[in-house]
C-alpha positions as YAML, in Angstrom:
chain: A
units: angstrom
residues:
- id: 1
  name: UNK
  ca: [57.68, -59.70, 7.18]
- id: 2
  name: UNK
  ca: [54.03, -58.12, 7.64]
- id: 3
  name: UNK
  ca: [55.39, -56.27, 10.88]
- id: 4
  name: UNK
  ca: [58.47, -54.93, 9.11]
- id: 5
  name: UNK
  ca: [56.05, -53.78, 6.23]
- id: 6
  name: UNK
  ca: [53.50, -52.06, 8.84]
- id: 7
  name: UNK
  ca: [56.75, -50.21, 10.45]
- id: 8
  name: UNK
  ca: [57.96, -49.10, 7.21]
- id: 9
  name: UNK
  ca: [54.69, -47.63, 6.26]
- id: 10
  name: UNK
  ca: [54.31, -46.05, 9.63]
- id: 11
  name: UNK
  ca: [57.72, -44.49, 9.00]
- id: 12
  name: UNK
  ca: [56.90, -43.36, 5.45]
- id: 13
  name: UNK
  ca: [53.57, -41.78, 6.85]
- id: 14
  name: UNK
  ca: [55.55, -39.89, 9.42]
- id: 15
  name: UNK
  ca: [57.83, -38.64, 6.53]
- id: 16
  name: UNK
  ca: [54.57, -37.36, 4.47]
- id: 17
  name: UNK
  ca: [53.20, -36.00, 7.60]
- id: 18
  name: UNK
  ca: [56.48, -33.78, 8.17]
- id: 19
  name: UNK
  ca: [56.27, -32.82, 4.65]
- id: 20
  name: UNK
  ca: [52.84, -31.77, 4.66]
- id: 21
  name: UNK
  ca: [53.37, -29.99, 7.74]
- id: 22
  name: UNK
  ca: [56.05, -27.92, 6.28]
- id: 23
  name: UNK
  ca: [53.75, -26.94, 3.29]
- id: 24
  name: UNK
  ca: [51.25, -25.39, 5.99]
- id: 25
  name: UNK
  ca: [53.78, -24.04, 8.54]
- id: 26
  name: UNK
  ca: [57.17, -23.77, 7.09]
- id: 27
  name: UNK
  ca: [60.27, -24.63, 9.24]
- id: 28
  name: UNK
  ca: [62.54, -21.84, 9.88]
- id: 29
  name: UNK
  ca: [65.63, -20.84, 7.53]
- id: 30
  name: UNK
  ca: [66.73, -23.39, 4.80]
- id: 31
  name: UNK
  ca: [65.06, -26.35, 6.18]
- id: 32
  name: UNK
  ca: [61.57, -25.38, 4.72]
- id: 33
  name: UNK
  ca: [63.19, -25.15, 1.06]
- id: 34
  name: UNK
  ca: [64.92, -28.55, 1.43]
- id: 35
  name: UNK
  ca: [61.79, -29.96, 2.58]
- id: 36
  name: UNK
  ca: [59.79, -28.66, -0.38]
- id: 37
  name: UNK
  ca: [62.36, -30.13, -2.99]
- id: 38
  name: UNK
  ca: [61.98, -33.40, -0.91]
- id: 39
  name: UNK
  ca: [58.40, -33.26, -1.03]
- id: 40
  name: UNK
  ca: [58.36, -32.55, -4.93]
- id: 41
  name: UNK
  ca: [61.15, -35.54, -5.53]
- id: 42
  name: UNK
  ca: [58.95, -37.77, -3.29]
- id: 43
  name: UNK
  ca: [55.71, -37.41, -4.82]
- id: 44
  name: UNK
  ca: [57.03, -37.59, -8.36]
- id: 45
  name: UNK
  ca: [59.01, -40.73, -7.73]
- id: 46
  name: UNK
  ca: [56.12, -42.36, -6.15]
- id: 47
  name: UNK
  ca: [54.01, -41.00, -9.03]
- id: 48
  name: UNK
  ca: [56.32, -42.57, -11.50]
- id: 49
  name: UNK
  ca: [56.31, -45.78, -9.43]
- id: 50
  name: UNK
  ca: [52.41, -45.80, -9.44]
- id: 51
  name: UNK
  ca: [52.21, -45.43, -13.20]
- id: 52
  name: UNK
  ca: [54.53, -47.93, -13.97]
- id: 53
  name: UNK
  ca: [53.06, -50.63, -11.93]
- id: 54
  name: UNK
  ca: [49.63, -50.04, -13.11]
- id: 55
  name: UNK
  ca: [50.92, -49.84, -16.58]
- id: 56
  name: UNK
  ca: [52.76, -53.18, -16.21]
- id: 57
  name: UNK
  ca: [50.08, -55.14, -14.11]
- id: 58
  name: UNK
  ca: [46.90, -53.04, -14.26]
- id: 59
  name: UNK
  ca: [45.39, -55.49, -16.52]
- id: 60
  name: UNK
  ca: [46.76, -58.56, -14.99]
- id: 61
  name: UNK
  ca: [45.72, -57.56, -11.27]
- id: 62
  name: UNK
  ca: [42.47, -56.01, -10.20]
- id: 63
  name: UNK
  ca: [43.82, -53.42, -7.46]
- id: 64
  name: UNK
  ca: [41.30, -51.38, -5.34]
- id: 65
  name: UNK
  ca: [41.51, -47.40, -5.37]
- id: 66
  name: UNK
  ca: [43.17, -47.79, -1.87]
- id: 67
  name: UNK
  ca: [45.77, -50.16, -3.15]
- id: 68
  name: UNK
  ca: [46.55, -47.71, -6.07]
- id: 69
  name: UNK
  ca: [46.58, -44.95, -3.54]
- id: 70
  name: UNK
  ca: [48.71, -46.58, -1.26]
- id: 71
  name: UNK
  ca: [51.50, -46.99, -3.98]
- id: 72
  name: UNK
  ca: [51.55, -43.10, -4.33]
- id: 73
  name: UNK
  ca: [51.89, -42.97, -0.47]
- id: 74
  name: UNK
  ca: [54.36, -45.62, 0.51]
- id: 75
  name: UNK
  ca: [55.99, -46.51, -2.51]
- id: 76
  name: UNK
  ca: [58.17, -49.73, -2.44]
- id: 77
  name: UNK
  ca: [56.54, -50.86, 0.71]
- id: 78
  name: UNK
  ca: [52.85, -50.88, -0.76]
- id: 79
  name: UNK
  ca: [54.20, -52.88, -3.66]
- id: 80
  name: UNK
  ca: [55.70, -55.40, -1.42]
- id: 81
  name: UNK
  ca: [52.63, -55.86, 0.41]
- id: 82
  name: UNK
  ca: [50.57, -55.82, -2.63]
- id: 83
  name: UNK
  ca: [53.05, -58.71, -3.75]
- id: 84
  name: UNK
  ca: [52.34, -60.32, -0.45]
- id: 85
  name: UNK
  ca: [48.94, -60.35, -0.84]
- id: 86
  name: UNK
  ca: [48.48, -61.48, -4.38]
- id: 87
  name: UNK
  ca: [51.07, -64.09, -4.32]
- id: 88
  name: UNK
  ca: [50.10, -66.21, -1.54]
...
């Protein structure tokens, strides 16, 4: 399970790298616009996930700044990793 989570986080990191690259060096044509929309959507969804998780479990779990940031970056994959870490 840990290996799969690391692979998933690597894939999500690659997605973020492409999205951020598009911000500084836009891809040609309509691809840039689509990637801008995906960047905003992914950032909002992961931000919402982070806020909901911290709101629901912030007083029950002591999370480091990296764990909170990793939810914003990796979404559900970070949540699964945090669950694995704190439930074992």
